[in-house]
N, C-alpha and C positions, 0 to 999 in steps of 0.2 A: 503494498500499500502505500501511495506516495504521501509526503508530507503536507498537513493542514495546515494552511493559513494563507496569508497575502504572498503575491510575487516579487520578490527584490528588482526595482526598475533597471533596466540596463543602464550601460554608460551614456547612451543617446539621450535616454530620457531624463537621467541624473543630470546633463550639462542643460538641458532647456527647461529644465525647474529652477537649477543657479540662473539662468539668465532672465526667467523672470521676474526671479525673487531680488536681483538687481535693478530690473525696470519701475518696480514698486519703491525705490527708496526715495529721500526725498517728501517733494513736492506731489512727487507723483503718486504717493501711499494715503489711500482714504485717511489713515489716523494720523496723519500731518497735524501738526498741532504749531507751526509757524514759527519753528525754531527755539521752542521753551525747551525743548531736551538738550540744547547747548550750554556746557557750563562756563561760568563769565565773573569776575570779580562783582561781590556783594558786601554789601555793610550790612549788619545785623540791625535791627528796630530796636532793640533791647539793650544790649552793652556797647554797641555801635563799633562792633568790632569787625576787620574784612576778614574775608573769607570765601574760600570758591564753592560757587554752586549752581544749580537749575535756578534759570530766569525767574520761574516762579516760587523761588524758596525765600523767606523774608527773615528766617532766624538762623543761626550759627549754630545751634545745637537742640535740645529738648528741652533744656534746661532753660533756657532764653524763649525757646516758643512757649514752654508753660507761663512765663512769667507774661509774654505778650501777650497771649489770649486770655490772662487773667484766670489761668487755673491753678497758678502758685502764686505763691507771695515771698517775701526775703524775708529773714529773720536772723537776728544776732543771737548766738549762744552767751549766756550771761556768766558762762563758767570761763570758757577759751576767746571769746569774743570773734569768734569764727562764723563769718555768714554765711548762710545756707538756705537754702529754699524747700518750703514745705506745699503738700496739697492745701488749697483752701479750705478742703473741707475739716482737715485734722488743723485749723487756726487756734481752737482752745484746747488741745490735745499736747501737739509736740511742741515743746519749749527750748528743748538742747539737740544738739548736733549728734550728739552720740552717747551710746548706752555708758563710756566712759564716763562722760561730763556729768551722765543723770545720776549718777554711783557718788560723786563727788558732792554733787549737790545734796545728799543725804547722810553725810559722813556729821557726826558729832551730835550739836546742839541742834540742828537742821535734821535731823531725824526723828519721825513722830514717835518711834519707841527708843529716844534716849531717856534715862532714867539717872542724870547727874554724876554720869562719869564711873557710875559700879557695875561695870560691863563686866568686870571679871570677878566680882562678891562670888564668895569668902576671900578669894585669894588677891595676894596684893598685885601690884601693878611690876615689880619686879621679877614674878614669878611668870618669865616670859620662856620663848621659844630658846634664844642663846642659853638661858642658864641649864637648863633641862638637856639640852644636849650636849653640853659641859659634863652634868652628871651622867649622862651614858657612855660618854667616852671615855669617864673617869674609870668606870665599870666595866670596861671592854667591851660595850654592849653585850651584856650578859646579865640575863637575869640573877639576881642576888639568893636566891630563896631556891632555885630550882636548876639554875645553871645553863638555861638553854639560850642559845644566841639569839640576837635579835633577826639576824638575817632567814629565820626558820618561822618569821611571825610576818604577816602581812602589813600590822600596824606597829607604828614605834612603841618603844615599851614606856610604861608609865612612870613617872616619877614621885615616888610617894613621902609623905612628912611622917616620921619614924615616930614623934611623939604627938601627931593627928592634929600638930599646932599650925594652922596654914600662914601665919606671919613669921613664923620662925622657919628663914630661908638658910642657917646655917649648914654650908656643906656636909657635914657630919650628921643633920637632922634627914638629911637626901637621900634615898636610895634607888636603885631602877629595879623596875619588877615587870613583869609580863603580865598580861592582861588577864589571864587564871590566877596567877598568886596574887596579884593586888586584889582581886575580887577576895579572893580568900584570908587575905591581911586585914581587909575593913572588917571581916566578921569575925575574926580570931587574932586579935593583935599578937599573941604571946607568941605565933608564927614564927614573930623575928628572930626570937631567942634560936631557933635553928641557923641563922646567920654568922659567919665568922666574923668574929668583931675585929682581927687583924688586918684591916684592908688601907690602902693609901686613900685618907680624906682631902688630898690638895687637891684644889680644883686652879 
């Protein structure tokens, strides 16, 4: 059985079609738009910037086009003073140029959840990541109760206050414990008696 489908035109027919296509170029084409498809030097009606575009084009970009057609409005970010555009429908919603500036506007007293600076309560502000990391390094990144290394755990080791006084940040009062042992010690403080008291407590 032969192949089903249209027969491919031979070379003579293709040359004939090519000549017909060439004859319909420019003003001979019924879809000719009087030269509007020719690119030329234009001036944007919004920012007055020069650009190369078609004769019917009025704006250099979508941004300027939105402003020119009054679909967009200009706004200045109150954090970084950057000028940006937003849709007119979002005029009451969007006030910042990015999520980063939005986050900076909600730091400290500007946050609706601000509690007067007691974010770490009952821990003091000096009980920070740097101090905890120094304690873990001093203890060779091992749990001081079971001896398991930190690399075998998904999360970092906890730093426990031996006397349960949150304000006592003396390195001798701080010890590295894994998550399991930390929970056990909080319930049974006497377990810390198993810890070897001879250790390097210098941080």
